[in-house]
C-alpha positions as CSV (number, residue, x, y, z in Angstrom):
1,M,73.3,105.9,43.8
2,L,76.5,103.9,43.4
3,R,75.9,100.3,42.4
4,I,78.6,97.7,42.6
5,D,77.2,94.5,41.0
6,K,79.1,91.1,41.3
7,I,82.5,92.5,40.3
8,D,85.5,90.4,39.7
9,F,89.1,91.7,39.6
10,A,92.6,90.3,40.2
11,I,96.1,91.7,40.2
12,E,98.9,89.5,39.0
13,G,96.7,86.5,39.4
14,R,95.7,87.3,43.0
15,P,92.0,87.9,43.2
16,L,90.9,91.0,45.1
17,F,87.1,90.8,44.3
18,E,84.9,87.8,43.5
19,A,81.2,88.5,42.8
20,A,81.4,91.5,45.2
21,S,78.3,93.7,45.4
22,A,77.2,96.8,47.3
23,T,74.8,99.7,46.9
24,I,75.6,103.1,48.3
25,P,72.5,105.4,48.4
26,D,72.9,109.1,47.4
27,G,74.1,111.4,50.2
28,H,75.5,108.6,52.4
29,K,78.8,109.0,54.3
30,V,80.5,105.6,54.2
31,G,83.7,104.3,55.7
32,L,85.5,101.7,53.6
33,V,87.4,99.4,55.9
34,G,89.4,96.2,55.6
35,R,92.9,94.9,56.2
36,N,95.8,96.5,54.3
37,G,96.3,94.9,50.9
38,T,92.7,93.7,50.5
39,G,92.0,96.2,47.7
40,K,90.4,99.3,49.1
41,T,92.4,101.7,46.9
42,T,91.9,99.4,43.9
43,L,88.2,99.7,44.4
44,F,88.4,103.5,44.2
45,R,90.3,103.1,40.9
46,L,87.7,100.7,39.6
47,I,84.9,103.2,40.5
48,R,86.8,106.0,38.7
49,G,87.2,103.8,35.6
50,E,91.0,103.8,35.8
51,L,91.0,99.9,35.8
52,A,88.9,97.5,33.7
53,L,86.7,95.0,35.5
54,E,87.1,91.3,34.7
55,G,83.4,90.7,35.5
56,G,80.3,92.5,36.9
57,S,79.6,96.2,36.7
58,I,79.9,99.5,38.6
59,S,77.3,102.2,37.8
60,V,76.9,105.8,39.0
61,P,74.2,108.3,38.0
62,R,74.7,109.8,34.5
63,Q,76.8,113.0,34.6
64,A,77.7,112.5,38.2
65,R,81.1,114.0,39.1
66,I,83.5,111.8,40.9
67,G,86.3,113.4,42.8
68,G,89.3,112.5,45.0
69,V,92.9,113.3,45.9
70,A,95.2,111.3,43.7
71,Q,98.3,113.4,44.1
72,E,99.6,116.6,45.7
73,A,98.9,120.0,44.1
74,P,101.7,121.0,41.6
75,A,104.6,123.2,42.8
76,S,103.5,126.1,40.6
77,D,103.5,129.9,41.0
78,V,99.8,129.9,41.4
79,S,98.6,131.0,44.8
80,L,96.9,128.5,47.1
81,L,93.6,130.4,46.9
82,D,93.6,130.5,43.1
83,T,94.6,126.8,42.9
84,V,91.5,125.9,44.9
85,L,89.2,128.3,43.0
86,A,90.4,126.7,39.7
87,A,89.0,123.3,40.9
88,D,85.5,124.5,40.1
89,T,86.0,124.2,36.4
90,E,82.4,125.3,35.5
91,R,82.8,128.5,37.4
92,A,86.2,129.2,35.9
93,A,84.9,128.5,32.4
94,L,81.9,130.8,32.9
95,L,84.0,133.6,34.2
96,A,86.5,133.3,31.3
97,E,83.8,133.2,28.7
98,V,83.4,136.4,26.6
99,S,80.2,137.0,24.6
100,D,78.5,139.9,22.8
101,D,75.2,138.0,22.9
102,A,72.9,139.6,25.5
103,H,70.9,136.4,25.9
104,R,74.1,134.4,26.5
105,I,75.4,137.0,29.0
106,A,72.1,136.6,30.9
107,E,72.5,132.8,30.9
108,I,76.1,133.1,32.2
109,Q,75.0,135.4,35.0
110,T,72.1,133.2,36.0
111,R,74.2,130.1,36.1
112,L,76.9,131.9,38.1
113,A,74.2,132.9,40.6
114,D,72.9,129.3,40.7
115,I,76.3,127.9,41.6
116,D,76.9,130.6,44.2
117,A,79.9,131.8,42.3
118,W,80.2,135.1,44.0
119,S,80.8,133.6,47.4
120,A,83.4,131.1,46.0
121,E,86.4,133.0,47.2
122,A,85.1,133.1,50.8
123,R,84.2,129.4,50.7
124,A,87.7,128.5,49.3
125,A,89.4,130.6,51.9
126,A,87.4,129.0,54.7
127,I,88.3,125.5,53.5
128,L,92.0,126.4,53.3
129,K,91.9,128.0,56.8
130,G,90.3,124.8,58.2
131,L,93.1,122.8,56.8
132,G,95.7,125.0,58.4
133,F,96.5,127.9,56.0
134,D,96.3,131.4,57.3
135,D,95.4,134.4,55.1
136,D,99.0,135.3,54.3
137,E,99.8,131.6,53.3
138,Q,96.7,131.5,51.1
139,A,98.2,134.2,48.9
140,M,101.6,132.4,48.6
141,P,102.5,130.2,45.6
142,C,102.1,126.4,45.8
143,S,105.9,126.1,45.2
144,A,106.5,127.6,48.6
145,F,105.2,124.6,50.4
146,S,106.4,121.0,50.8
147,G,104.7,117.9,49.4
148,G,102.7,117.2,52.5
149,W,101.3,120.7,52.6
150,R,100.5,120.6,48.9
151,M,98.5,117.4,49.6
152,R,96.3,119.6,51.9
153,V,95.9,122.1,49.0
154,A,94.8,119.2,46.7
155,L,92.3,118.1,49.4
156,A,91.0,121.7,49.8
157,A,90.5,121.9,46.0
158,V,88.4,118.7,45.8
159,L,86.3,119.7,48.8
160,F,85.7,123.1,47.2
161,A,84.7,121.5,43.9
162,Q,82.0,119.4,45.7
163,P,81.8,116.3,43.5
164,D,78.7,114.2,43.6
165,L,80.8,111.2,44.7
166,L,83.8,112.1,46.9
167,L,86.4,109.3,47.3
168,L,88.9,110.0,50.1
169,D,91.8,107.6,50.7
170,E,93.4,108.1,54.2
171,P,92.7,111.9,54.1
172,T,94.0,112.5,57.7
173,N,97.5,111.0,57.0
174,Y,98.8,114.4,56.1
175,L,96.7,116.4,58.6
176,D,97.4,117.3,62.2
177,L,94.8,116.8,64.9
178,E,93.3,120.3,64.3
179,G,93.0,119.7,60.6
180,A,91.5,116.2,61.1
181,L,88.9,117.5,63.5
182,W,87.9,120.2,61.1
183,L,87.6,117.7,58.3
184,E,85.4,115.5,60.4
185,S,83.0,118.4,61.0
186,Y,83.1,119.4,57.3
187,L,82.4,116.0,56.0
188,G,79.4,115.6,58.4
189,K,77.8,118.5,56.5
190,Y,79.0,117.6,53.0
191,P,75.9,117.7,50.7
192,H,76.8,114.6,48.5
193,T,78.0,111.0,48.8
194,V,81.3,110.4,50.5
195,I,83.3,107.2,50.7
196,I,86.4,107.3,53.0
197,V,89.2,104.8,53.4
198,S,90.6,105.4,56.8
199,H,92.1,103.7,59.8
200,D,91.2,106.6,62.1
201,R,88.6,105.2,64.4
202,G,87.5,108.7,65.6
203,L,86.8,109.8,62.0
204,L,84.9,106.6,61.2
205,N,82.7,107.2,64.3
206,R,82.0,110.9,63.8
207,A,82.1,111.6,60.1
208,V,80.3,108.5,58.6
209,G,76.9,106.8,59.1
210,S,77.7,103.4,57.6
211,I,80.6,101.0,57.0
212,L,81.5,99.1,53.8
213,H,83.7,96.2,54.9
214,L,86.0,94.5,52.3
215,E,86.9,91.0,53.4
216,D,87.3,87.6,51.7
217,R,87.0,89.4,48.3
218,R,83.4,90.4,49.1
219,L,81.8,93.7,50.2
220,T,79.4,93.9,53.2
221,F,77.4,97.0,54.0
222,Y,76.8,97.8,57.7
223,Q,74.5,100.6,59.0
224,G,76.0,102.8,61.7
225,P,79.5,104.2,62.6
226,Y,82.6,102.1,63.2
227,D,82.0,101.2,66.8
228,Q,78.6,99.8,65.9
229,F,80.1,97.9,63.0
230,A,82.8,96.5,65.4
231,R,80.1,95.2,67.7
232,Q,78.1,93.6,64.9
233,R,81.3,92.1,63.5
234,A,82.3,90.6,66.8
235,E,78.9,89.0,67.1
236,K,79.2,87.6,63.6
237,L,82.6,86.2,64.4
238,A,81.4,84.6,67.6
239,L,78.4,83.1,65.8
240,A,80.6,81.7,63.0
241,A,83.0,80.3,65.5
242,A,80.2,78.6,67.4
243,M,78.7,77.1,64.2
244,S,82.2,75.9,63.1
245,K,82.7,74.2,66.5
246,K,79.4,72.4,66.3
247,Q,80.1,71.3,62.7
248,E,83.5,70.0,63.7
249,A,81.8,68.0,66.5
250,R,79.3,66.6,64.1
251,R,82.0,65.8,61.6
252,A,84.0,64.0,64.2
253,H,81.0,62.0,65.3
254,L,80.3,60.9,61.7
255,Q,83.9,60.1,61.0
256,S,84.1,58.0,64.2
257,Y,81.0,55.9,63.0
258,V,82.6,55.4,59.6
259,D,85.9,54.3,61.1
260,R,84.2,51.8,63.3
261,F,81.7,50.2,60.9
262,R,82.7,50.8,57.3
263,Y,84.1,47.2,57.0
264,K,81.3,45.5,58.9
265,A,78.7,44.0,56.5
266,D,75.7,44.8,58.7
267,K,76.7,48.4,59.1
268,A,78.4,49.1,55.7
269,K,75.3,50.8,54.2
270,Q,74.9,53.2,57.1
271,A,78.7,53.9,57.1
272,Q,78.5,54.7,53.3
273,S,75.6,57.0,54.0
274,R,77.6,58.9,56.6
275,L,80.6,59.1,54.3
276,K,78.4,60.8,51.8
277,A,77.1,63.2,54.5
278,L,80.7,64.0,55.4
279,S,81.5,64.8,51.7
280,R,78.5,67.1,51.5
281,M,79.4,69.1,54.6
282,Q,80.9,72.5,53.5
283,P,83.3,73.7,56.1
284,I,82.1,76.7,58.1
285,T,85.0,79.0,58.3
286,T,85.1,82.2,60.2
287,P,85.8,85.3,58.1
288,Q,89.4,86.2,57.8
289,E,90.3,88.1,60.9
290,A,93.5,90.2,61.2
291,A,95.4,88.9,64.2
292,L,96.2,91.5,66.9
293,R,99.7,92.1,65.8
294,A,101.2,93.1,69.1
295,F,104.1,95.4,69.8
296,T,106.7,94.4,72.4
297,F,108.4,97.4,73.9
298,P,111.4,96.5,76.1
299,E,111.1,97.7,79.7
300,P,113.5,100.3,81.0
301,E,114.8,100.3,84.6
302,E,113.3,102.8,87.1
303,M,114.8,106.2,87.4
304,S,114.2,108.7,90.2
305,P,111.7,111.4,89.3
306,P,111.7,113.7,87.6
307,I,113.5,112.3,84.5
308,V,113.5,115.7,82.8
309,M,113.2,119.2,84.3
310,I,113.3,122.4,82.2
311,E,113.4,125.8,83.9
312,G,113.1,129.0,81.9
313,G,113.9,127.2,78.7
314,E,114.2,128.7,75.2
315,T,114.9,126.9,71.9
316,G,114.8,127.6,68.2
317,Y,116.8,127.3,65.0
318,G,119.3,130.2,65.1
319,G,116.8,133.1,64.9
320,P,114.2,134.3,67.4
321,P,113.2,131.5,69.8
322,V,110.4,129.3,68.6
323,L,109.6,128.3,72.2
324,K,110.4,130.2,75.3
325,R,109.3,130.5,79.0
326,L,109.4,126.7,79.2
327,N,109.0,125.3,82.7
328,L,108.3,121.6,82.3
329,R,108.6,118.5,84.4
330,I,108.4,114.9,83.1
331,D,108.2,111.8,85.3
332,Q,108.7,108.3,84.1
333,D,105.0,107.4,84.5
334,D,103.8,110.4,82.5
335,R,101.6,110.0,79.4
336,I,101.5,113.5,77.7
337,A,99.8,114.5,74.5
338,L,101.0,117.6,72.8
339,L,98.2,119.8,71.4
340,G,98.4,122.9,69.2
341,K,97.9,124.0,65.7
342,N,100.5,123.3,63.0
343,G,103.5,125.6,63.2
344,Q,103.1,126.4,66.9
345,G,106.1,124.3,67.9
346,K,105.0,120.7,68.7
347,S,107.8,119.2,66.6
348,T,110.3,121.7,67.9
349,L,109.4,120.6,71.5
350,S,109.7,117.0,70.5
351,K,113.2,117.6,69.0
352,L,114.2,119.5,72.2
353,L,113.1,116.7,74.5
354,S,114.7,114.1,72.3
355,G,118.1,115.9,72.4
356,R,118.0,116.8,68.7
357,L,117.7,120.5,69.4
358,P,119.6,122.3,72.2
359,L,118.3,124.8,74.7
360,T,119.4,128.4,73.8
361,G,118.4,129.7,77.2
362,G,117.4,128.4,80.6
363,R,118.5,125.1,82.0
364,V,117.6,121.4,81.7
365,V,118.2,118.8,84.4
366,Q,118.2,115.1,83.5
367,S,120.2,112.0,84.3
368,G,123.2,111.2,82.2
369,K,121.8,107.7,82.0
370,L,118.5,108.8,80.6
371,R,117.7,106.9,77.3
372,I,115.2,108.5,74.9
373,G,113.4,106.9,72.0
374,Y,112.2,109.0,69.1
375,F,109.8,108.2,66.3
376,A,108.8,110.8,63.7
377,Q,107.0,110.4,60.3
378,H,110.1,111.3,58.3
379,Q,112.1,108.5,59.9
380,V,110.1,105.9,58.1
381,D,111.5,107.5,54.9
382,E,115.0,107.4,56.3
383,L,115.2,103.6,56.4
384,Y,117.7,101.9,54.1
385,V,115.4,100.8,51.2
386,D,117.9,98.3,49.8
387,E,118.4,96.5,53.1
388,T,116.2,94.0,54.9
389,P,114.9,94.5,58.5
390,L,117.4,91.8,59.6
391,E,120.3,93.8,58.0
392,H,119.1,97.0,59.9
393,L,119.3,95.1,63.2
394,R,122.7,93.5,62.4
395,R,124.0,97.0,62.0
396,L,122.5,98.2,65.3
397,R,123.2,95.1,67.2
398,P,126.2,93.4,65.5
399,D,127.0,91.2,68.6
400,E,123.5,89.7,68.9
401,A,122.6,86.3,67.5
402,P,120.4,86.1,64.4
403,A,117.7,84.3,66.4
404,R,117.6,87.3,68.8
405,H,117.2,89.7,65.7
406,R,114.3,87.6,64.4
407,A,112.7,87.5,67.9
408,R,112.9,91.3,68.1
409,L,111.3,91.6,64.6
410,A,108.5,89.1,65.5
411,G,107.8,91.2,68.6
412,F,106.8,94.0,66.3
413,G,104.7,91.9,63.9
414,L,107.5,91.4,61.3
415,G,107.5,87.7,60.5
416,P,110.1,85.6,58.7
417,A,109.0,86.7,55.2
418,Q,109.2,90.4,56.1
419,A,112.5,90.0,58.0
420,E,114.2,89.1,54.7
421,T,112.4,91.5,52.4
422,V,114.1,94.7,51.4
423,V,112.5,97.7,53.0
424,G,111.7,99.2,49.6
425,R,109.2,96.3,49.1
426,L,107.6,96.5,52.5
427,S,104.2,98.2,53.1
428,G,103.9,101.5,54.9
429,G,102.7,99.8,58.0
430,Q,105.6,97.3,58.0
431,K,108.1,100.2,57.6
432,A,106.4,102.0,60.5
433,R,106.8,98.8,62.7
434,L,110.5,98.6,61.9
435,S,111.0,102.3,62.7
436,L,109.2,101.8,66.0
437,L,111.4,98.8,66.8
438,I,114.5,100.9,66.1
439,A,113.2,103.8,68.3
440,T,112.6,101.4,71.3
441,I,115.5,99.0,70.9
442,D,117.5,100.6,73.7
443,A,114.5,100.3,76.2
444,P,114.1,104.1,76.5
445,H,113.0,105.7,79.7
446,M,111.1,108.3,77.6
447,L,109.5,107.6,74.2
448,I,108.6,110.5,71.9
449,L,106.1,109.5,69.2
450,D,105.2,112.0,66.4
451,E,102.3,110.7,64.4
452,P,103.0,107.0,64.9
453,T,99.8,105.7,63.4
454,N,99.8,107.1,59.9
455,H,100.6,103.8,58.2
456,L,99.0,101.5,60.8
457,D,95.7,99.7,60.3
458,I,93.0,99.7,63.0
459,E,94.1,96.4,64.5
460,S,97.7,97.6,64.7
461,R,96.6,100.9,66.3
462,E,94.7,99.0,69.0
463,A,97.9,96.9,69.5
464,L,99.9,100.1,69.9
465,V,97.5,101.4,72.5
466,E,97.9,98.1,74.5
467,A,101.7,98.3,74.2
468,L,101.8,101.9,75.4
469,T,99.5,101.1,78.3
470,Q,101.8,98.4,79.5
471,Y,105.0,100.3,78.8
472,S,106.7,101.7,82.0
473,G,108.5,104.6,80.5
474,A,107.2,108.2,79.8
475,V,105.3,108.8,76.6
476,I,105.2,112.1,74.7
477,L,102.6,111.8,71.9
478,V,101.7,113.9,68.9
479,S,98.9,112.5,66.9
480,H,95.7,113.3,64.9
481,D,94.2,110.1,66.2
482,M,91.7,111.1,68.9
483,H,91.0,107.5,69.8
484,L,94.7,106.8,70.5
485,L,95.1,110.1,72.5
486,S,92.0,109.4,74.6
487,L,93.2,105.9,75.6
488,V,96.9,106.7,76.2
489,A,97.3,110.3,77.4
490,D,96.6,111.4,80.9
491,R,98.1,114.8,80.6
492,L,97.6,117.4,77.9
493,W,100.1,120.2,77.0
494,L,99.0,123.0,74.7
495,V,101.8,124.4,72.5
496,S,100.8,127.9,71.5
497,D,102.0,131.5,71.7
498,A,105.6,130.4,71.7
499,T,105.3,128.5,74.9
500,V,103.9,125.3,76.5
501,R,101.3,125.1,79.3
502,P,98.9,122.5,80.7
503,F,95.6,122.4,78.9
504,D,92.7,122.8,81.4
505,G,90.2,120.4,80.0
506,D,89.9,117.1,78.2
507,L,90.1,116.2,74.6
508,E,86.4,116.8,74.0
509,A,86.8,120.3,75.4
510,Y,89.8,120.9,73.1
511,R,87.7,119.6,70.1
512,A,84.9,121.9,71.0
513,L,87.3,124.8,71.3
514,L,88.8,124.2,67.8
515,L,85.4,123.9,66.2
516,G,84.3,127.1,67.8
517,R,81.7,125.5,70.0
518,E,81.2,126.1,73.7
519,P,81.1,122.9,75.9
520,A,77.6,121.9,76.7
521,P,76.4,123.7,79.9
522,A,76.0,121.6,83.1
523,R,72.5,120.6,83.8
524,A,70.8,121.0,87.2
525,E,70.1,117.3,87.4
526,K,72.7,114.9,86.0
527,P,71.1,112.3,83.6
528,K,71.7,108.7,84.2
529,P,74.8,107.8,82.3
530,K,74.8,105.2,79.6
531,R,76.6,102.0,80.4
532,P,80.2,102.4,79.0
533,S,81.4,100.4,76.0
534,R,83.8,97.4,76.4
535,D,86.6,99.6,75.1
536,A,85.9,102.3,77.8
537,L,85.8,99.7,80.6
538,T,89.1,98.1,79.3
539,A,90.7,101.5,79.3
540,L,89.6,102.3,82.8
541,R,90.8,98.9,84.1
542,A,94.1,99.5,82.4
543,E,94.4,102.8,84.1
544,V,93.8,101.2,87.5
545,R,96.4,98.5,86.7
546,K,98.8,101.2,85.6
547,G,98.2,103.1,88.8
548,E,98.8,100.0,91.0
549,G,102.1,99.5,89.1
550,R,103.2,103.1,89.7
551,I,102.5,102.8,93.4
552,E,104.3,99.5,93.7
553,K,107.4,100.8,92.0
554,L,107.4,104.1,94.0
555,T,106.8,102.3,97.3
556,E,109.8,100.1,96.6
557,M,111.9,103.2,95.7
558,H,110.7,104.9,99.0
559,R,111.7,101.8,101.0
560,K,115.2,101.8,99.5
561,L,115.7,105.5,100.0
562,S,114.5,105.2,103.6
563,E,117.1,102.5,104.2
564,K,119.7,104.7,102.6
565,L,118.8,107.6,104.9
566,A,119.0,105.3,107.9
567,D,122.6,104.5,107.1
568,P,124.8,106.3,109.8
569,T,127.8,106.6,107.5
570,L,125.7,108.9,105.2
571,Y,125.8,111.6,107.9
572,D,129.6,111.8,108.0
573,T,130.9,115.3,107.4
574,A,132.8,114.1,104.4
575,R,129.6,113.0,102.7
576,A,127.4,116.0,103.4
577,G,126.9,116.6,99.7
578,D,125.6,113.0,99.3
579,L,123.2,113.6,102.1
580,D,121.6,116.6,100.3
581,L,121.3,114.5,97.2
582,W,119.6,111.6,98.9
583,Q,117.2,113.8,100.9
584,R,116.2,115.6,97.7
585,K,115.5,112.3,96.0
586,F,113.5,111.1,99.0
587,A,111.3,114.2,98.9
588,E,110.8,113.8,95.2
589,V,109.7,110.1,95.6
590,E,107.4,111.1,98.5
591,E,105.8,113.7,96.2
592,G,105.5,111.2,93.3
593,L,104.0,108.6,95.6
594,A,101.3,111.0,96.9
595,R,100.5,112.0,93.3
596,A,100.4,108.3,92.1
597,E,98.0,107.4,95.0
598,A,95.7,110.3,94.1
599,L,95.6,109.2,90.4
600,W,95.0,105.6,91.4
601,M,92.2,106.5,93.7
602,A,90.6,108.7,91.0
603,A,90.9,105.8,88.5
604,V,89.3,103.3,90.9
605,E,86.4,105.7,91.5
606,D,85.9,106.1,87.7
607,L,86.0,102.4,87.2
608,E,83.5,101.7,90.0
609,A,81.1,104.3,88.7
610,A,81.4,102.9,85.1
611,E,80.7,99.4,86.3
612,A,77.8,100.5,88.4
613,G,76.3,102.4,85.5
C-alpha cells in the first residue's frame, strides 16, 4: 500500500503540494490526472525518493520495488531482447552465479523456478512484439533504433521486470495506436500496483479503475475510470458554484444592511454584528478549473469534389515502392483516420498527400489552388527555440499588424505572456499549439495531423475535437488517441501490405482485431441499449450539424452549376471543352450531394435512437 500523508513541497518558491494526502491500495490501477504544471511528474520523483519532502511523508511496503521509465534505453550493441531480459536483475544474477556448493545450487534452481525464469525469454519477446518489434528486430542492437523506439525498449524492460509499484508518465506518447491498445490490455492484467500519468482518455477509461486528481496542491482519490470521475467532478463543480452563488447573495445582503445602518445609533449594534459575520465568512471558491482553451481554425473556401484523386499510385524513397496500388479519393468534407501497424506506411501516405513525397507511378488529380496543412510530431521540434511565437508569425506574415498576430495566437490558447516567451521555455503543449497554428494559418482545404495530441492535456484534446468538428476542410488523422478518432473520424483507411484500403468495421472492431479477439456475436434478441453519455449525444448532434452544413454547401454549389449549365453561351462550339468540364463538375456535385444526404439521414436516425434510449 502506498501512503501519501500530508506532504508539502515547493519548487523555486512555488508550492506544488500543501498537506496533500492519498492512499493507494495494493494492486490498484490508478490514473494520476491534473492540469499541466501542477506537479504530477514531481510526485513520481517524490515517491521514488529523488526529491526531499519539505513536510509529511510517503511510505511504501518494505522491500517493495518501484519502477518506471525515466529515459530511453542506451544506444548499445546489446540486442533488444537481451536488454529487456537484463531488467530482471535477480534472474540475471542467479544465472550468472557460479557455485560448487550443492546446497546453493539447489537454492538457485528453486528460486529460478519460483520466478519463472525459464519462460523469461518468451515473456520478454511477447512484450516487445506487443510494443511493435518483430522477431528480427528483437535480435538487433539498440543502437540501430532511434530515441523514440528505444523509449519503447525501456518501457518493455520495466514491464518485464514487473515492479511492485509501476509509475508510468505519459507512456503512450511514443506509441502508435496499435502499441497503445496493447498496453491498455497488458496493464489491465498487470499483477501489481500501477499509477499512470496520462491525457489519453481511452487509456484512463479502460486500463485503470480509479483516478487520483491533483488540484489546488491537494490530492483527491476517486473510484472508477475517467468518465465516472469526470461526471463526479462536474457535479462537484456545480455544487461549489451553487454554494458560492448563495454565499455571495448572503454577503451582499449583509453588506447592504451594514451600509444602511452602521451610522444609525439604534441599529449600530446590529450592523456591527453583521460586520463580524461578514469577516467570519470564508469565501467558497470553486476548484481551479482549466478553461477550455479553444482552437480557432480559419475556414477555407469551398472546392469542387474531389479535392484529391489518386489512381494506380505508387510512392517510396528511391528503392522499391513503400505504397502501391493506391486508388484514393478525398472530398473536402471527409474525416479519415489512418490505421495500421508502425512501419506499414501511414507517415509515408501522409507525406504523399501533403506533397512532401512525390508519386513514382500512377497519377494524382488535384486543384492547383488546393492548400494543405500538415502537422507532424517532429515539427514541434523544428520550431525556432530562440524566437518567440510572435517572431514566428512576423516571419510568416510580415505584412500583418502586430494586433492580428496576437489575435491569431490567442485563437490557439497562447496568451500575451506566451506570445513573448521564447519557444525554448514554452511547455510541450504550448509548442504543439504554435505548430498547429502554423499548419493551419493558410486556411487549408485539407489538414493532415500526425499524432497531434501528444503534448496536449485532456481539456485541450476536447477543444481540438470541437475545432475539428467545426472545421470545413478535409481531415486526415493519425493518432493513438481512440477517443479523438472515435469523435472525429467518419472513414477508416487501413494501411497494410504496401497499400491502402477502406477498413470494413468501426474502431472497436479494429481494437478487437489487434488484440486477437473476435467481435461479440450478434444475439437473437437485441438488449435494451443504455442511455448514451452526454459526450456521445454531443458527438451525434455535432454529426447532424456537420451533415446539414455539407448539404447546404453542396446544394448551393449545385444551384450555381445548374445556372452555369443553363447559360446558352456555354454551348458554343468554341467552348466545347468548357462544357465537358462543367458537366463533369455537375455530376460530381450531384454524387456528393446524394452521399451527404445519406450520411445526414443516418446521423439523424442515430441521434433519434440515442435520445429515445
